[in-house]
CHARMM-style PDB file with segment names, atoms N, HN, CA, C and O in Angstrom:
ATOM      1  N   MET     1      97.982  90.960 124.204  1.00  0.00      PROA
ATOM      2  CA  MET     1      98.505  90.894 122.636  1.00  0.00      PROA
ATOM      3  C   MET     1      99.503  89.732 122.702  1.00  0.00      PROA
ATOM      4  O   MET     1      99.897  89.619 123.863  1.00  0.00      PROA
ATOM      5  N   LYS     2     100.069  88.807 121.865  1.00  0.00      PROA
ATOM      6  HN  LYS     2      99.749  88.899 120.922  1.00  0.00      PROA
ATOM      7  CA  LYS     2     101.074  88.145 120.957  1.00  0.00      PROA
ATOM      8  C   LYS     2     101.492  88.741 120.242  1.00  0.00      PROA
ATOM      9  O   LYS     2     102.704  88.677 120.450  1.00  0.00      PROA
ATOM     10  N   SER     3     101.305  89.395 119.391  1.00  0.00      PROA
ATOM     11  HN  SER     3     100.320  89.447 119.221  1.00  0.00      PROA
ATOM     12  CA  SER     3     101.426  89.740 117.655  1.00  0.00      PROA
ATOM     13  C   SER     3     101.224  90.944 117.345  1.00  0.00      PROA
ATOM     14  O   SER     3     100.014  91.095 117.513  1.00  0.00      PROA
ATOM     15  N   TRP     4     101.457  91.456 117.157  1.00  0.00      PROA
ATOM     16  HN  TRP     4     102.440  91.333 117.021  1.00  0.00      PROA
ATOM     17  CA  TRP     4     100.943  93.269 116.318  1.00  0.00      PROA
ATOM     18  C   TRP     4     102.200  92.550 114.653  1.00  0.00      PROA
ATOM     19  O   TRP     4     102.852  91.605 114.210  1.00  0.00      PROA
ATOM     20  N   SER     5     101.439  94.849 114.294  1.00  0.00      PROA
ATOM     21  HN  SER     5     100.909  95.617 114.655  1.00  0.00      PROA
ATOM     22  CA  SER     5     102.398  94.876 113.090  1.00  0.00      PROA
ATOM     23  C   SER     5     102.076  96.357 113.365  1.00  0.00      PROA
ATOM     24  O   SER     5     101.864  96.669 114.536  1.00  0.00      PROA
ATOM     25  N   VAL     6     102.024  97.201 112.510  1.00  0.00      PROA
ATOM     26  HN  VAL     6     102.197  96.948 111.558  1.00  0.00      PROA
ATOM     27  CA  VAL     6     101.953  98.632 111.811  1.00  0.00      PROA
ATOM     28  C   VAL     6     101.647  98.404 110.517  1.00  0.00      PROA
ATOM     29  O   VAL     6     102.357  97.752 109.751  1.00  0.00      PROA
ATOM     30  N   VAL     7     100.636  98.907 110.245  1.00  0.00      PROA
ATOM     31  HN  VAL     7     100.060  99.437 110.867  1.00  0.00      PROA
ATOM     32  CA  VAL     7     100.198  99.303 108.918  1.00  0.00      PROA
ATOM     33  C   VAL     7     100.303 100.695 108.868  1.00  0.00      PROA
ATOM     34  O   VAL     7      99.667 101.594 109.419  1.00  0.00      PROA
ATOM     35  N   GLN     8     101.863 100.667 107.577  1.00  0.00      PROA
ATOM     36  HN  GLN     8     102.379  99.936 107.130  1.00  0.00      PROA
ATOM     37  CA  GLN     8     101.366 102.403 107.560  1.00  0.00      PROA
ATOM     38  C   GLN     8     101.027 102.256 105.466  1.00  0.00      PROA
ATOM     39  O   GLN     8     101.000 103.149 104.619  1.00  0.00      PROA
ATOM     40  N   ARG     9     100.902 101.297 105.383  1.00  0.00      PROA
ATOM     41  HN  ARG     9     100.924 100.572 106.072  1.00  0.00      PROA
ATOM     42  CA  ARG     9     100.238 101.514 103.750  1.00  0.00      PROA
ATOM     43  C   ARG     9      99.150 100.490 104.170  1.00  0.00      PROA
ATOM     44  O   ARG     9      99.261  99.555 104.963  1.00  0.00      PROA
ATOM     45  N   ALA    10      97.838 100.977 103.292  1.00  0.00      PROA
ATOM     46  HN  ALA    10      97.748 101.736 102.648  1.00  0.00      PROA
ATOM     47  CA  ALA    10      96.894 100.700 103.901  1.00  0.00      PROA
ATOM     48  C   ALA    10      96.567  99.025 102.947  1.00  0.00      PROA
ATOM     49  O   ALA    10      97.302  99.355 102.017  1.00  0.00      PROA
ATOM     50  N   GLY    11      96.239  98.097 102.664  1.00  0.00      PROA
ATOM     51  HN  GLY    11      95.642  97.829 103.420  1.00  0.00      PROA
ATOM     52  CA  GLY    11      95.746  96.884 101.148  1.00  0.00      PROA
ATOM     53  C   GLY    11      95.059  97.873 100.360  1.00  0.00      PROA
ATOM     54  O   GLY    11      95.280  98.506  99.328  1.00  0.00      PROA
ATOM     55  N   HSD    12      94.033  97.765 101.326  1.00  0.00      PROA
ATOM     56  HN  HSD    12      93.853  97.251 102.165  1.00  0.00      PROA
ATOM     57  CA  HSD    12      92.053  98.886 100.445  1.00  0.00      PROA
ATOM     58  C   HSD    12      92.564 100.250 100.122  1.00  0.00      PROA
ATOM     59  O   HSD    12      93.766  99.988 100.162  1.00  0.00      PROA
ATOM     60  N   PRO    13      92.528 101.077  99.932  1.00  0.00      PROA
ATOM     61  CA  PRO    13      91.903 102.099  99.812  1.00  0.00      PROA
ATOM     62  C   PRO    13      90.776 102.754 100.571  1.00  0.00      PROA
ATOM     63  O   PRO    13      90.460 103.943 100.540  1.00  0.00      PROA
ATOM     64  N   ALA    14      90.312 101.925 101.149  1.00  0.00      PROA
ATOM     65  HN  ALA    14      90.569 100.959 101.174  1.00  0.00      PROA
ATOM     66  CA  ALA    14      89.067 102.656 101.706  1.00  0.00      PROA
ATOM     67  C   ALA    14      90.087 103.219 103.829  1.00  0.00      PROA
ATOM     68  O   ALA    14      89.855 104.251 104.459  1.00  0.00      PROA
ATOM     69  N   TRP    15      90.922 102.241 104.190  1.00  0.00      PROA
ATOM     70  HN  TRP    15      91.110 101.402 103.678  1.00  0.00      PROA
ATOM     71  CA  TRP    15      91.321 102.067 104.806  1.00  0.00      PROA
ATOM     72  C   TRP    15      92.953 102.827 105.379  1.00  0.00      PROA
ATOM     73  O   TRP    15      93.501 102.756 106.479  1.00  0.00      PROA
ATOM     74  N   GLN    16      93.393 103.572 104.032  1.00  0.00      PROA
ATOM     75  HN  GLN    16      92.947 103.629 103.139  1.00  0.00      PROA
ATOM     76  CA  GLN    16      94.091 104.444 103.511  1.00  0.00      PROA
ATOM     77  C   GLN    16      94.725 105.728 104.299  1.00  0.00      PROA
ATOM     78  O   GLN    16      95.872 106.166 104.380  1.00  0.00      PROA
ATOM     79  N   GLU    17      92.564 106.432 105.238  1.00  0.00      PROA
ATOM     80  HN  GLU    17      91.632 106.076 105.173  1.00  0.00      PROA
ATOM     81  CA  GLU    17      92.610 107.779 105.727  1.00  0.00      PROA
ATOM     82  C   GLU    17      93.147 107.017 107.252  1.00  0.00      PROA
ATOM     83  O   GLU    17      93.675 107.650 108.166  1.00  0.00      PROA
ATOM     84  N   ARG    18      92.874 105.523 107.271  1.00  0.00      PROA
ATOM     85  HN  ARG    18      92.445 105.008 106.529  1.00  0.00      PROA
ATOM     86  CA  ARG    18      93.020 105.869 108.924  1.00  0.00      PROA
ATOM     87  C   ARG    18      94.762 104.738 109.367  1.00  0.00      PROA
ATOM     88  O   ARG    18      94.961 103.926 110.271  1.00  0.00      PROA
ATOM     89  N   THR    19      95.768 105.288 108.117  1.00  0.00      PROA
ATOM     90  HN  THR    19      95.606 105.947 107.383  1.00  0.00      PROA
ATOM     91  CA  THR    19      97.234 104.481 108.652  1.00  0.00      PROA
ATOM     92  C   THR    19      97.528 105.651 108.766  1.00  0.00      PROA
ATOM     93  O   THR    19      97.034 106.716 108.396  1.00  0.00      PROA
ATOM     94  N   PRO    20      98.898 105.167 109.648  1.00  0.00      PROA
ATOM     95  CA  PRO    20      99.434 104.316 110.620  1.00  0.00      PROA
ATOM     96  C   PRO    20      98.606 103.537 111.263  1.00  0.00      PROA
ATOM     97  O   PRO    20      97.950 104.187 112.077  1.00  0.00      PROA
ATOM     98  N   TYR    21      98.156 101.552 111.237  1.00  0.00      PROA
ATOM     99  HN  TYR    21      98.689 101.024 110.576  1.00  0.00      PROA
ATOM    100  CA  TYR    21      96.903 101.784 112.151  1.00  0.00      PROA
ATOM    101  C   TYR    21      97.990  99.660 112.662  1.00  0.00      PROA
ATOM    102  O   TYR    21      98.953  99.025 112.232  1.00  0.00      PROA
ATOM    103  N   VAL    22      97.119  99.533 113.548  1.00  0.00      PROA
ATOM    104  HN  VAL    22      96.337 100.048 113.898  1.00  0.00      PROA
ATOM    105  CA  VAL    22      97.713  98.232 114.523  1.00  0.00      PROA
ATOM    106  C   VAL    22      97.412  97.021 114.293  1.00  0.00      PROA
ATOM    107  O   VAL    22      96.189  97.066 114.432  1.00  0.00      PROA
ATOM    108  N   VAL    23      97.772  95.503 113.926  1.00  0.00      PROA
ATOM    109  HN  VAL    23      98.765  95.467 113.813  1.00  0.00      PROA
ATOM    110  CA  VAL    23      96.633  94.894 113.931  1.00  0.00      PROA
ATOM    111  C   VAL    23      97.751  93.832 114.720  1.00  0.00      PROA
ATOM    112  O   VAL    23      98.977  93.931 114.765  1.00  0.00      PROA
ATOM    113  N   GLY    24      96.715  92.620 115.412  1.00  0.00      PROA
ATOM    114  HN  GLY    24      95.719  92.540 115.375  1.00  0.00      PROA
ATOM    115  CA  GLY    24      97.601  92.312 116.049  1.00  0.00      PROA
ATOM    116  C   GLY    24      96.869  90.571 116.559  1.00  0.00      PROA
ATOM    117  O   GLY    24      95.718  90.309 116.211  1.00  0.00      PROA
ATOM    118  N   VAL    25      97.431  89.869 117.115  1.00  0.00      PROA
ATOM    119  HN  VAL    25      98.366  90.082 117.398  1.00  0.00      PROA
ATOM    120  CA  VAL    25      96.442  88.617 117.506  1.00  0.00      PROA
ATOM    121  C   VAL    25      96.273  88.628 118.846  1.00  0.00      PROA
ATOM    122  O   VAL    25      97.429  88.467 119.235  1.00  0.00      PROA
ATOM    123  N   VAL    26      95.854  88.680 119.439  1.00  0.00      PROA
ATOM    124  HN  VAL    26      94.914  88.812 119.123  1.00  0.00      PROA
ATOM    125  CA  VAL    26      94.813  88.888 120.414  1.00  0.00      PROA
ATOM    126  C   VAL    26      94.396  87.399 121.051  1.00  0.00      PROA
ATOM    127  O   VAL    26      93.756  86.592 120.377  1.00  0.00      PROA
ATOM    128  N   ALA    27      94.867  87.093 122.555  1.00  0.00      PROA
ATOM    129  HN  ALA    27      95.387  87.749 123.103  1.00  0.00      PROA
ATOM    130  CA  ALA    27      94.566  85.641 123.300  1.00  0.00      PROA
ATOM    131  C   ALA    27      93.013  85.755 123.833  1.00  0.00      PROA
ATOM    132  O   ALA    27      92.911  86.450 124.845  1.00  0.00      PROA
ATOM    133  N   LEU    28      92.019  85.301 123.427  1.00  0.00      PROA
ATOM    134  HN  LEU    28      92.102  84.737 122.606  1.00  0.00      PROA
ATOM    135  CA  LEU    28      91.360  84.905 123.909  1.00  0.00      PROA
ATOM    136  C   LEU    28      91.034  84.365 125.255  1.00  0.00      PROA
ATOM    137  O   LEU    28      91.663  83.368 125.610  1.00  0.00      PROA
ATOM    138  N   GLU    29      89.837  85.049 126.340  1.00  0.00      PROA
ATOM    139  HN  GLU    29      89.326  85.859 126.052  1.00  0.00      PROA
ATOM    140  CA  GLU    29      89.611  84.498 127.530  1.00  0.00      PROA
ATOM    141  C   GLU    29      89.513  82.867 127.260  1.00  0.00      PROA
ATOM    142  O   GLU    29      90.234  81.880 127.406  1.00  0.00      PROA
ATOM    143  N   GLU    30      88.450  83.120 126.875  1.00  0.00      PROA
ATOM    144  HN  GLU    30      87.865  83.922 126.756  1.00  0.00      PROA
ATOM    145  CA  GLU    30      87.926  81.197 126.202  1.00  0.00      PROA
ATOM    146  C   GLU    30      88.949  80.637 125.324  1.00  0.00      PROA
ATOM    147  O   GLU    30      88.584  79.671 124.654  1.00  0.00      PROA
ATOM    148  N   GLY    31      90.252  81.071 125.174  1.00  0.00      PROA
ATOM    149  HN  GLY    31      90.548  81.856 125.718  1.00  0.00      PROA
ATOM    150  CA  GLY    31      90.502  79.688 124.586  1.00  0.00      PROA
ATOM    151  C   GLY    31      91.183  80.238 123.196  1.00  0.00      PROA
ATOM    152  O   GLY    31      92.414  80.258 123.163  1.00  0.00      PROA
ATOM    153  N   PRO    32      90.574  80.610 122.242  1.00  0.00      PROA
ATOM    154  CA  PRO    32      91.726  80.702 120.771  1.00  0.00      PROA
ATOM    155  C   PRO    32      91.820  82.071 120.206  1.00  0.00      PROA
ATOM    156  O   PRO    32      90.963  82.953 120.146  1.00  0.00      PROA
ATOM    157  N   SER    33      93.059  82.050 119.805  1.00  0.00      PROA
ATOM    158  HN  SER    33      93.755  81.334 119.854  1.00  0.00      PROA
ATOM    159  CA  SER    33      93.797  83.744 119.482  1.00  0.00      PROA
ATOM    160  C   SER    33      92.686  84.893 117.766  1.00  0.00      PROA
ATOM    161  O   SER    33      91.764  84.506 117.047  1.00  0.00      PROA
ATOM    162  N   MET    34      93.372  86.132 117.800  1.00  0.00      PROA
ATOM    163  HN  MET    34      94.120  86.446 118.384  1.00  0.00      PROA
ATOM    164  CA  MET    34      92.497  85.942 116.825  1.00  0.00      PROA
ATOM    165  C   MET    34      92.487  87.786 116.337  1.00  0.00      PROA
ATOM    166  O   MET    34      92.136  88.883 116.770  1.00  0.00      PROA
ATOM    167  N   LEU    35      93.306  86.978 114.848  1.00  0.00      PROA
ATOM    168  HN  LEU    35      93.592  86.086 114.496  1.00  0.00      PROA
ATOM    169  CA  LEU    35      93.600  89.102 114.829  1.00  0.00      PROA
ATOM    170  C   LEU    35      91.958  89.474 114.625  1.00  0.00      PROA
ATOM    171  O   LEU    35      90.797  89.106 114.442  1.00  0.00      PROA
ATOM    172  N   THR    36      93.233  90.855 114.888  1.00  0.00      PROA
ATOM    173  HN  THR    36      94.175  91.154 115.037  1.00  0.00      PROA
ATOM    174  CA  THR    36      91.630  91.979 115.124  1.00  0.00      PROA
ATOM    175  C   THR    36      92.899  92.562 114.875  1.00  0.00      PROA
ATOM    176  O   THR    36      94.005  92.049 115.044  1.00  0.00      PROA
ATOM    177  N   HSD    37      92.456  94.317 114.220  1.00  0.00      PROA
ATOM    178  HN  HSD    37      91.557  94.733 114.083  1.00  0.00      PROA
ATOM    179  CA  HSD    37      92.941  95.633 115.210  1.00  0.00      PROA
ATOM    180  C   HSD    37      92.042  96.073 116.594  1.00  0.00      PROA
ATOM    181  O   HSD    37      90.939  95.964 117.130  1.00  0.00      PROA
ATOM    182  N   LEU    38      93.842  96.843 116.780  1.00  0.00      PROA
ATOM    183  HN  LEU    38      94.737  96.931 116.344  1.00  0.00      PROA
ATOM    184  CA  LEU    38      94.508  96.929 118.410  1.00  0.00      PROA
ATOM    185  C   LEU    38      94.294  98.595 118.239  1.00  0.00      PROA
ATOM    186  O   LEU    38      94.943  99.313 117.479  1.00  0.00      PROA
ATOM    187  N   TRP    39      93.031  99.092 119.299  1.00  0.00      PROA
ATOM    188  HN  TRP    39      92.503  98.509 119.917  1.00  0.00      PROA
ATOM    189  CA  TRP    39      93.680 100.696 119.237  1.00  0.00      PROA
ATOM    190  C   TRP    39      94.816 100.668 120.195  1.00  0.00      PROA
ATOM    191  O   TRP    39      94.331 100.532 121.319  1.00  0.00      PROA
ATOM    192  N   VAL    40      95.787 100.719 120.238  1.00  0.00      PROA
ATOM    193  HN  VAL    40      96.181 100.830 119.326  1.00  0.00      PROA
ATOM    194  CA  VAL    40      96.693 101.072 120.613  1.00  0.00      PROA
ATOM    195  C   VAL    40      97.774 101.484 119.873  1.00  0.00      PROA
ATOM    196  O   VAL    40      98.092 101.470 118.684  1.00  0.00      PROA
ATOM    197  N   ASP    41      98.531 102.076 121.526  1.00  0.00      PROA
ATOM    198  HN  ASP    41      98.272 102.088 122.492  1.00  0.00      PROA
ATOM    199  CA  ASP    41      99.852 103.763 120.469  1.00  0.00      PROA
ATOM    200  C   ASP    41     100.576 102.513 120.942  1.00  0.00      PROA
ATOM    201  O   ASP    41     100.576 101.597 121.764  1.00  0.00      PROA
ATOM    202  N   GLN    42     101.715 103.522 119.018  1.00  0.00      PROA
ATOM    203  HN  GLN    42     101.715 104.266 118.351  1.00  0.00      PROA
ATOM    204  CA  GLN    42     102.642 102.362 119.158  1.00  0.00      PROA
ATOM    205  C   GLN    42     103.512 102.263 119.707  1.00  0.00      PROA
ATOM    206  O   GLN    42     104.400 101.491 119.348  1.00  0.00      PROA
ATOM    207  N   LYS    43     103.594 102.978 120.751  1.00  0.00      PROA
ATOM    208  HN  LYS    43     102.873 103.606 121.043  1.00  0.00      PROA
ATOM    209  CA  LYS    43     104.338 103.488 122.035  1.00  0.00      PROA
ATOM    210  C   LYS    43     104.546 102.273 123.305  1.00  0.00      PROA
ATOM    211  O   LYS    43     105.526 101.746 123.832  1.00  0.00      PROA
ATOM    212  N   ASP    44     103.136 102.167 123.452  1.00  0.00      PROA
ATOM    213  HN  ASP    44     102.340 102.594 123.024  1.00  0.00      PROA
ATOM    214  CA  ASP    44     102.819 101.214 123.763  1.00  0.00      PROA
ATOM    215  C   ASP    44     102.609  99.364 123.281  1.00  0.00      PROA
ATOM    216  O   ASP    44     103.151  98.336 123.686  1.00  0.00      PROA
ATOM    217  N   LEU    45     102.315  99.444 122.993  1.00  0.00      PROA
ATOM    218  HN  LEU    45     101.875 100.280 122.664  1.00  0.00      PROA
ATOM    219  CA  LEU    45     102.964  97.853 122.324  1.00  0.00      PROA
ATOM    220  C   LEU    45     103.482  97.135 122.780  1.00  0.00      PROA
ATOM    221  O   LEU    45     104.656  97.386 122.504  1.00  0.00      PROA
ATOM    222  N   ALA    46     103.425  95.720 123.770  1.00  0.00      PROA
ATOM    223  HN  ALA    46     102.472  95.516 123.994  1.00  0.00      PROA
ATOM    224  CA  ALA    46     104.222  94.646 124.469  1.00  0.00      PROA
ATOM    225  C   ALA    46     103.287  93.621 123.985  1.00  0.00      PROA
ATOM    226  O   ALA    46     102.140  93.683 123.543  1.00  0.00      PROA
ATOM    227  N   TYR    47     104.409  92.311 124.276  1.00  0.00      PROA
ATOM    228  HN  TYR    47     105.341  92.260 124.635  1.00  0.00      PROA
ATOM    229  CA  TYR    47     103.692  91.454 125.183  1.00  0.00      PROA
ATOM    230  C   TYR    47     103.230  90.680 125.734  1.00  0.00      PROA
ATOM    231  O   TYR    47     103.753  90.093 126.681  1.00  0.00      PROA
ATOM    232  N   GLN    48     102.153  90.481 125.296  1.00  0.00      PROA
ATOM    233  HN  GLN    48     101.728  90.957 124.527  1.00  0.00      PROA
ATOM    234  CA  GLN    48     100.911  90.064 126.717  1.00  0.00      PROA
ATOM    235  C   GLN    48     100.555  91.571 127.163  1.00  0.00      PROA
ATOM    236  O   GLN    48     100.770  91.455 128.370  1.00  0.00      PROA
ATOM    237  N   LYS    49     100.220  92.684 127.015  1.00  0.00      PROA
ATOM    238  HN  LYS    49     100.045  92.778 126.035  1.00  0.00      PROA
ATOM    239  CA  LYS    49      99.329  93.261 127.582  1.00  0.00      PROA
ATOM    240  C   LYS    49      97.557  93.440 127.107  1.00  0.00      PROA
ATOM    241  O   LYS    49      96.918  93.338 126.059  1.00  0.00      PROA
ATOM    242  N   GLU    50      97.287  93.726 128.385  1.00  0.00      PROA
ATOM    243  HN  GLU    50      97.806  93.809 129.236  1.00  0.00      PROA
ATOM    244  CA  GLU    50      96.387  93.534 128.096  1.00  0.00      PROA
ATOM    245  C   GLU    50      95.395  94.406 128.134  1.00  0.00      PROA
ATOM    246  O   GLU    50      95.110  95.246 128.987  1.00  0.00      PROA
ATOM    247  N   VAL    51      94.851  94.102 127.037  1.00  0.00      PROA
ATOM    248  HN  VAL    51      95.083  93.420 126.344  1.00  0.00      PROA
ATOM    249  CA  VAL    51      93.260  94.331 126.155  1.00  0.00      PROA
ATOM    250  C   VAL    51      91.726  94.689 125.794  1.00  0.00      PROA
ATOM    251  O   VAL    51      91.408  94.101 124.761  1.00  0.00      PROA
ATOM    252  N   GLU    52      91.147  95.121 126.087  1.00  0.00      PROA
ATOM    253  HN  GLU    52      91.405  95.599 126.927  1.00  0.00      PROA
ATOM    254  CA  GLU    52      89.466  94.632 126.638  1.00  0.00      PROA
ATOM    255  C   GLU    52      88.841  95.620 124.905  1.00  0.00      PROA
ATOM    256  O   GLU    52      88.939  96.732 124.388  1.00  0.00      PROA
ATOM    257  N   ILE    53      88.286  94.409 124.664  1.00  0.00      PROA
ATOM    258  HN  ILE    53      88.206  93.505 125.084  1.00  0.00      PROA
ATOM    259  CA  ILE    53      87.421  94.385 123.555  1.00  0.00      PROA
ATOM    260  C   ILE    53      86.041  95.841 123.109  1.00  0.00      PROA
ATOM    261  O   ILE    53      85.260  95.976 124.051  1.00  0.00      PROA
ATOM    262  N   SER    54      85.824  96.521 122.254  1.00  0.00      PROA
ATOM    263  HN  SER    54      86.458  96.411 121.488  1.00  0.00      PROA
ATOM    264  CA  SER    54      86.161  97.584 122.187  1.00  0.00      PROA
ATOM    265  C   SER    54      84.887  97.574 120.566  1.00  0.00      PROA
ATOM    266  O   SER    54      85.036  96.766 119.650  1.00  0.00      PROA
ATOM    267  N   TYR    55      83.758  98.632 120.588  1.00  0.00      PROA
ATOM    268  HN  TYR    55      83.637  99.288 121.333  1.00  0.00      PROA
ATOM    269  CA  TYR    55      83.236  98.319 119.086  1.00  0.00      PROA
ATOM    270  C   TYR    55      82.947  99.789 118.934  1.00  0.00      PROA
ATOM    271  O   TYR    55      82.543 100.755 119.582  1.00  0.00      PROA
ATOM    272  N   GLU    56      83.452  99.378 117.496  1.00  0.00      PROA
ATOM    273  HN  GLU    56      83.780  98.594 116.970  1.00  0.00      PROA
ATOM    274  CA  GLU    56      83.305 100.719 116.835  1.00  0.00      PROA
ATOM    275  C   GLU    56      82.545 100.848 115.021  1.00  0.00      PROA
ATOM    276  O   GLU    56      83.131 100.006 114.341  1.00  0.00      PROA
ATOM    277  N   GLU    57      81.755 101.425 114.373  1.00  0.00      PROA
ATOM    278  HN  GLU    57      81.278 102.109 114.925  1.00  0.00      PROA
ATOM    279  CA  GLU    57      80.812 101.413 113.933  1.00  0.00      PROA
ATOM    280  C   GLU    57      82.001 102.369 112.545  1.00  0.00      PROA
ATOM    281  O   GLU    57      82.400 103.516 112.748  1.00  0.00      PROA
ATOM    282  N   ILE    58      82.337 101.603 111.314  1.00  0.00      PROA
ATOM    283  HN  ILE    58      82.013 100.672 111.149  1.00  0.00      PROA
ATOM    284  CA  ILE    58      82.863 101.715 110.603  1.00  0.00      PROA
ATOM    285  C   ILE    58      82.823 101.875 109.202  1.00  0.00      PROA
ATOM    286  O   ILE    58      83.273 100.878 108.637  1.00  0.00      PROA
ATOM    287  N   ASN    59      82.263 103.206 108.056  1.00  0.00      PROA
ATOM    288  HN  ASN    59      81.897 104.016 108.515  1.00  0.00      PROA
ATOM    289  CA  ASN    59      80.998 103.270 107.665  1.00  0.00      PROA
ATOM    290  C   ASN    59      79.905 101.877 107.112  1.00  0.00      PROA
ATOM    291  O   ASN    59      79.682 101.398 106.000  1.00  0.00      PROA
ATOM    292  N   GLN    60      79.411 101.566 108.479  1.00  0.00      PROA
ATOM    293  HN  GLN    60      79.592 101.955 109.382  1.00  0.00      PROA
ATOM    294  CA  GLN    60      77.395 101.741 107.987  1.00  0.00      PROA
ATOM    295  C   GLN    60      77.781  99.721 108.885  1.00  0.00      PROA
ATOM    296  O   GLN    60      76.842  98.925 108.868  1.00  0.00      PROA
ATOM    297  N   HSD    61      79.432  99.187 109.649  1.00  0.00      PROA
ATOM    298  HN  HSD    61      80.195  99.833 109.663  1.00  0.00      PROA
ATOM    299  CA  HSD    61      79.689  98.483 109.856  1.00  0.00      PROA
ATOM    300  C   HSD    61      80.121  98.209 110.911  1.00  0.00      PROA
ATOM    301  O   HSD    61      81.291  98.594 110.904  1.00  0.00      PROA
ATOM    302  N   VAL    62      79.845  97.688 112.006  1.00  0.00      PROA
ATOM    303  HN  VAL    62      78.895  97.375 112.011  1.00  0.00      PROA
ATOM    304  CA  VAL    62      80.376  97.157 112.616  1.00  0.00      PROA
ATOM    305  C   VAL    62      81.284  95.967 113.759  1.00  0.00      PROA
ATOM    306  O   VAL    62      80.911  94.960 114.362  1.00  0.00      PROA
ATOM    307  N   LEU    63      82.122  96.426 113.698  1.00  0.00      PROA
ATOM    308  HN  LEU    63      82.424  97.244 113.208  1.00  0.00      PROA
ATOM    309  CA  LEU    63      83.467  95.893 113.956  1.00  0.00      PROA
ATOM    310  C   LEU    63      84.208  95.532 115.010  1.00  0.00      PROA
ATOM    311  O   LEU    63      84.923  96.522 115.162  1.00  0.00      PROA
ATOM    312  N   PRO    64      84.677  94.311 116.318  1.00  0.00      PROA
ATOM    313  CA  PRO    64      85.198  94.561 117.358  1.00  0.00      PROA
ATOM    314  C   PRO    64      87.341  94.888 116.894  1.00  0.00      PROA
ATOM    315  O   PRO    64      88.110  94.591 115.979  1.00  0.00      PROA
ATOM    316  N   PHE    65      87.409  95.713 118.352  1.00  0.00      PROA
ATOM    317  HN  PHE    65      86.784  95.954 119.095  1.00  0.00      PROA
ATOM    318  CA  PHE    65      88.676  96.027 117.681  1.00  0.00      PROA
ATOM    319  C   PHE    65      88.898  96.452 119.606  1.00  0.00      PROA
ATOM    320  O   PHE    65      88.034  96.821 120.402  1.00  0.00      PROA
ATOM    321  N   PHE    66      90.325  96.216 119.821  1.00  0.00      PROA
ATOM    322  HN  PHE    66      91.026  95.916 119.175  1.00  0.00      PROA
ATOM    323  CA  PHE    66      91.352  95.965 121.284  1.00  0.00      PROA
ATOM    324  C   PHE    66      91.753  97.174 121.838  1.00  0.00      PROA
ATOM    325  O   PHE    66      92.565  97.852 121.208  1.00  0.00      PROA
ATOM    326  N   LYS    67      91.371  97.524 122.797  1.00  0.00      PROA
ATOM    327  HN  LYS    67      90.711  96.973 123.309  1.00  0.00      PROA
ATOM    328  CA  LYS    67      91.457  98.455 123.418  1.00  0.00      PROA
ATOM    329  C   LYS    67      93.080  98.886 124.920  1.00  0.00      PROA
ATOM    330  O   LYS    67      92.816  97.909 125.622  1.00  0.00      PROA
ATOM    331  N   PRO    68      93.927  99.360 125.445  1.00  0.00      PROA
ATOM    332  CA  PRO    68      94.600  98.790 126.383  1.00  0.00      PROA
ATOM    333  C   PRO    68      93.446  98.606 127.652  1.00  0.00      PROA
ATOM    334  O   PRO    68      92.790  99.569 128.049  1.00  0.00      PROA
ATOM    335  N   ARG    69      93.312  97.345 128.173  1.00  0.00      PROA
ATOM    336  HN  ARG    69      93.845  96.563 127.851  1.00  0.00      PROA
ATOM    337  CA  ARG    69      92.491  97.268 128.833  1.00  0.00      PROA
ATOM    338  C   ARG    69      92.673  98.573 130.398  1.00  0.00      PROA
ATOM    339  O   ARG    69      93.722  99.132 130.717  1.00  0.00      PROA
ATOM    340  N   SER    70      91.247  98.738 131.121  1.00  0.00      PROA
ATOM    341  HN  SER    70      90.394  98.284 130.862  1.00  0.00      PROA
ATOM    342  CA  SER    70      90.547 100.493 131.695  1.00  0.00      PROA
ATOM    343  C   SER    70      91.843  99.315 133.434  1.00  0.00      PROA
ATOM    344  O   SER    70      92.221  98.152 133.289  1.00  0.00      PROA
ATOM    345  N   ILE    71      92.017  99.844 134.212  1.00  0.00      PROA
ATOM    346  HN  ILE    71      91.710 100.788 134.330  1.00  0.00      PROA
ATOM    347  CA  ILE    71      92.398 100.028 135.846  1.00  0.00      PROA
ATOM    348  C   ILE    71      90.636 100.635 135.728  1.00  0.00      PROA
ATOM    349  O   ILE    71      89.762 101.286 135.155  1.00  0.00      PROA
ATOM    350  N   GLU    72      91.020  99.886 136.660  1.00  0.00      PROA
ATOM    351  HN  GLU    72      91.730  99.357 137.125  1.00  0.00      PROA
ATOM    352  CA  GLU    72      89.341 100.201 137.366  1.00  0.00      PROA
ATOM    353  C   GLU    72      89.566 100.184 138.626  1.00  0.00      PROA
ATOM    354  OT1 GLU    72      88.643 100.365 139.420  1.00  0.00      PROA
TER     355      GLU     72
END
C-alpha cells in the first residue's frame, strides 16, 4: 500500500452500511498503481504493507478488494 484513507461517511447511500471502510492506492507488481478498497483493519494500516487481491461480490457485482498478504 502506498497511501490510504478511512471513509467514515460514504459518498453513496449504498456504501453507508459498510462504514467505516478503507480505500487506498496499491502498487501492482506489474508497475501501475490502483485506487481500491482495502480489507485491512485500521490499526494494521502501514506504508508498504504487502497486500493481495481478493474478489468480493457486492450487490451482484464482483469487485476487487485487497487484503493483507497471507504468510505461507
